C-alpha positions as CSV (number, residue, x, y, z in Angstrom):
1,M,-37.1,-77.0,53.3
2,L,-37.2,-73.8,55.2
3,R,-34.8,-72.4,53.1
4,N,-36.9,-72.7,49.9
5,T,-40.2,-71.1,51.6
6,P,-40.9,-68.2,50.5
7,A,-40.3,-65.0,52.3
8,F,-43.8,-63.5,52.0
9,I,-44.9,-67.0,53.8
10,L,-42.4,-67.6,55.9
11,N,-41.5,-63.9,57.7
12,P,-45.4,-63.5,58.7
13,L,-45.3,-67.6,60.0
14,Q,-42.1,-66.3,62.1
15,A,-43.9,-63.1,63.4
16,L,-46.7,-65.0,64.4
17,G,-44.1,-67.6,66.8
18,R,-42.5,-64.6,68.2
19,Y,-45.6,-63.0,69.0
20,S,-47.2,-66.2,70.3
21,Q,-44.0,-66.7,72.7
22,L,-44.3,-63.2,73.8
23,L,-47.9,-63.9,75.2
24,F,-46.9,-66.7,76.2
25,H,-44.3,-65.4,78.6
26,A,-46.8,-62.4,79.8
27,F,-49.2,-64.9,81.0
28,G,-46.8,-66.8,82.5
29,A,-45.4,-63.3,84.1
30,I,-49.3,-63.0,85.7
31,P,-48.0,-64.1,89.4
32,E,-45.8,-61.7,89.6
33,F,-48.1,-58.8,88.8
34,G,-47.9,-57.4,92.6
35,T,-44.5,-56.4,91.9
36,Y,-45.5,-54.0,88.9
37,R,-49.1,-52.5,90.1
38,K,-48.1,-49.3,90.1
39,N,-46.7,-49.2,86.4
40,L,-50.1,-50.7,85.6
41,W,-51.8,-47.8,86.9
42,E,-49.5,-45.2,85.5
43,Q,-50.4,-47.0,82.0
44,M,-54.2,-47.1,82.9
45,V,-54.0,-43.2,83.2
46,R,-52.2,-43.0,79.9
47,I,-53.9,-45.4,78.0
48,G,-57.5,-43.9,79.0
49,V,-57.5,-40.8,81.0
50,E,-55.3,-38.9,78.6
51,S,-57.3,-40.7,75.8
52,L,-60.4,-39.4,76.7
53,P,-60.7,-35.9,75.2
54,I,-60.3,-36.8,72.0
55,V,-61.9,-40.1,71.9
56,M,-64.9,-38.0,73.3
57,M,-64.6,-35.3,70.6
58,A,-64.6,-38.2,68.0
59,A,-67.7,-39.7,69.3
60,A,-69.5,-36.7,69.4
61,F,-68.8,-35.5,65.4
62,S,-69.6,-39.5,64.5
63,G,-73.0,-39.6,66.4
64,A,-73.6,-35.8,64.9
65,V,-72.5,-37.0,61.4
66,T,-74.8,-40.5,61.2
67,T,-78.0,-38.4,62.2
68,V,-77.1,-36.1,59.5
69,Q,-77.0,-38.3,57.0
70,T,-79.7,-40.4,58.2
71,S,-81.8,-38.1,58.1
72,Y,-80.9,-37.1,54.8
73,Q,-81.6,-40.9,53.5
74,L,-84.9,-40.9,54.9
75,V,-86.6,-37.9,53.5
76,F,-89.9,-39.6,52.8
77,P,-93.1,-38.3,55.0
78,L,-94.4,-41.9,55.7
79,I,-91.3,-42.7,57.6
80,P,-91.0,-41.7,60.9
81,K,-88.6,-39.5,62.3
82,G,-88.2,-41.4,65.4
83,I,-86.2,-44.2,62.6
84,I,-83.3,-41.4,63.0
85,G,-82.7,-43.0,66.7
86,A,-83.3,-46.5,66.1
87,I,-80.8,-46.0,63.8
88,V,-77.8,-44.1,65.1
89,V,-78.1,-45.4,68.5
90,P,-77.3,-49.2,67.3
91,S,-74.8,-48.0,65.3
92,M,-72.9,-46.5,68.0
93,I,-73.2,-49.2,70.3
94,L,-72.5,-51.9,67.8
95,E,-69.8,-50.6,65.4
96,L,-68.9,-46.9,65.6
97,G,-68.2,-46.8,69.6
98,A,-65.6,-49.7,69.5
99,V,-64.5,-49.0,65.6
100,V,-63.9,-45.2,66.3
101,T,-62.0,-45.8,69.3
102,G,-60.1,-48.3,68.7
103,F,-58.6,-46.4,65.3
104,I,-57.8,-43.7,67.9
105,L,-56.1,-45.8,70.3
106,A,-54.3,-47.7,67.3
107,G,-53.0,-44.5,66.5
108,R,-52.3,-42.7,69.6
109,V,-51.2,-45.3,72.4
110,G,-50.4,-48.1,70.1
111,A,-47.7,-46.1,68.2
112,R,-46.9,-44.6,71.6
113,I,-45.9,-47.9,73.0
114,A,-44.1,-49.2,70.1
115,A,-42.1,-46.3,70.1
116,E,-41.5,-46.2,73.7
117,L,-40.4,-49.9,73.9
118,G,-38.4,-49.4,70.7
119,T,-36.3,-47.1,72.1
120,M,-35.6,-49.5,75.2
121,R,-34.5,-51.9,73.2
122,V,-32.3,-49.9,71.1
123,T,-30.8,-48.3,73.5
124,E,-30.3,-51.4,75.9
125,Q,-32.3,-50.6,78.6
126,I,-34.0,-53.6,78.4
127,D,-31.1,-56.1,79.0
128,A,-30.2,-53.6,81.9
129,L,-33.6,-55.0,83.2
130,E,-33.3,-58.4,82.7
131,A,-29.4,-57.9,83.9
132,M,-30.6,-56.4,86.9
133,G,-33.0,-59.8,87.8
134,L,-36.3,-58.0,86.3
135,N,-39.0,-59.8,84.5
136,S,-38.7,-57.2,81.3
137,I,-41.7,-58.7,79.8
138,G,-43.7,-58.7,83.1
139,Y,-42.4,-55.2,84.2
140,L,-43.2,-53.6,80.3
141,I,-45.4,-55.7,78.7
142,V,-47.8,-56.9,81.3
143,P,-49.1,-53.5,82.7
144,R,-49.7,-52.4,79.0
145,V,-52.2,-55.0,78.1
146,V,-53.3,-55.1,81.2
147,A,-54.4,-51.9,81.2
148,G,-55.6,-51.6,77.4
149,I,-58.2,-53.7,78.1
150,V,-59.5,-52.7,81.2
151,M,-59.8,-49.0,79.9
152,F,-61.0,-49.6,76.1
153,P,-64.7,-50.5,77.6
154,V,-64.2,-47.2,79.7
155,L,-63.7,-45.1,77.2
156,Y,-66.3,-47.3,74.5
157,V,-68.8,-46.3,77.0
158,A,-67.6,-42.5,77.0
159,A,-68.0,-43.2,73.3
160,C,-71.5,-44.5,72.6
161,F,-73.0,-41.9,75.3
162,V,-71.3,-38.8,74.0
163,G,-71.8,-40.0,70.2
164,I,-75.4,-40.6,70.7
165,G,-76.1,-37.5,72.9
166,G,-74.0,-35.6,69.8
167,G,-76.4,-37.3,67.5
168,M,-79.5,-36.3,69.8
169,L,-78.3,-32.8,69.9
170,V,-77.7,-31.8,66.3
171,G,-81.2,-33.8,65.2
172,D,-83.2,-31.6,67.1
173,L,-80.8,-28.2,66.6
174,G,-81.0,-28.6,63.0
175,G,-84.6,-29.8,62.8
176,F,-83.6,-33.4,61.4
177,V,-85.4,-35.0,64.8
178,P,-86.9,-33.9,67.8
179,I,-85.1,-35.5,71.4
180,G,-88.7,-37.2,71.9
181,E,-88.8,-38.7,68.8
182,F,-85.1,-39.8,68.4
183,V,-85.7,-41.7,71.9
184,D,-88.9,-43.5,71.8
185,G,-87.0,-44.8,68.0
186,A,-84.1,-45.8,69.8
187,R,-86.1,-47.3,72.6
188,E,-88.6,-49.4,70.3
189,F,-85.6,-51.1,68.2
190,F,-83.3,-51.5,71.2
191,Q,-81.7,-55.0,71.5
192,P,-80.2,-55.8,75.4
193,F,-77.9,-57.9,73.5
194,D,-76.2,-54.5,71.9
195,P,-74.3,-53.1,74.7
196,L,-72.7,-56.8,75.7
197,F,-71.7,-57.6,72.4
198,G,-69.7,-53.6,72.0
199,V,-68.3,-54.8,75.5
200,I,-66.8,-57.6,74.0
201,K,-65.6,-56.3,71.2
202,S,-64.0,-53.9,73.3
203,L,-61.9,-56.1,75.3
204,V,-60.7,-57.8,72.6
205,F,-59.9,-54.2,70.9
206,G,-57.9,-53.5,73.9
207,F,-56.3,-56.9,73.5
208,T,-55.2,-56.5,70.2
209,I,-54.3,-53.3,69.9
210,T,-51.7,-53.6,73.1
211,S,-50.2,-56.8,72.1
212,I,-49.6,-56.0,68.9
213,S,-48.3,-53.0,69.5
214,C,-45.8,-54.3,72.8
215,F,-44.4,-56.7,70.0
216,K,-43.7,-54.3,67.4
217,G,-41.8,-52.4,70.2
218,Y,-40.5,-55.4,71.9
219,Y,-38.7,-56.7,69.1
220,T,-37.5,-53.5,67.4
221,K,-33.8,-53.3,66.1
222,G,-32.2,-50.9,64.1
223,G,-31.4,-47.8,65.8
224,A,-33.7,-45.1,65.5
225,E,-34.8,-46.0,61.5
226,G,-35.8,-48.8,63.3
227,V,-38.0,-47.4,66.2
228,G,-40.1,-45.3,63.4
229,R,-40.4,-48.8,61.3
230,A,-41.4,-50.2,64.3
231,T,-43.7,-47.5,65.4
232,T,-45.7,-47.6,62.3
233,Q,-46.1,-51.2,61.9
234,A,-47.8,-50.9,65.1
235,A,-50.5,-48.5,64.3
236,V,-51.3,-50.2,60.9
237,A,-51.3,-53.6,62.1
238,S,-53.4,-53.0,64.7
239,C,-55.4,-51.1,62.7
240,V,-55.8,-54.0,60.0
241,F,-56.2,-56.8,62.6
242,L,-59.0,-54.3,64.8
243,L,-61.1,-55.1,61.6
244,L,-60.3,-58.4,60.9
245,A,-61.6,-58.9,65.4
246,D,-64.2,-56.6,64.3
247,L,-65.5,-58.9,61.5
248,V,-64.9,-62.0,63.4
249,L,-66.9,-61.5,66.6
250,A,-69.9,-59.8,64.0
251,V,-70.1,-63.5,62.6
252,I,-69.9,-65.3,65.6
253,L,-71.9,-63.1,67.9
254,L,-74.1,-61.7,66.0
């Protein structure tokens, strides 16, 4: 029966099964996590600290552009300028802060993880780890996934602060909205659940990007060409499933 199944149906199902199996073994390796604690700190630095400058720069421009575009659309004299802050701040907290950070990490971190693990796979370094008695999934994958889950909310919070600050600064310097009116508008329409929703989204995004990238890299085959293919697939698949997770979370939680 499986032989008659079209490849475009069978291949995704096989990939889903291998991905689920990888996650099952990863969760099973958590009790051994203390052995790989040093690897976790290294991954937290590489995923979080080293990504901070580019995330902050992208967030600052996102907040600034959102402020300029909002002020361009709200040119009517009867609309108070404080409404700009009421739009920019929730936009950064609910959507832009997490999504912009996610796209950057998918390209920067996801591709790097897939390339590292893919190279280790095609050069048989993973087989050597297994031969030495190490749990390769616990040693290579669990620290990367945990680091992504831990550091993504940190990057999200930084992106929100910088994005809102960039929007405020451009709004004041450009004459679109004074800082006081921007802050008053943001406070008037602020919802306490918005930051919590953003943190939940960032946790899901961190897990999605790192787990998919680990999966693509860990099962790489085909030499250097296979590593390049796995790297591309990791970045693209992370972005696609990030958007899917964004939609699902918005429908369920908002």
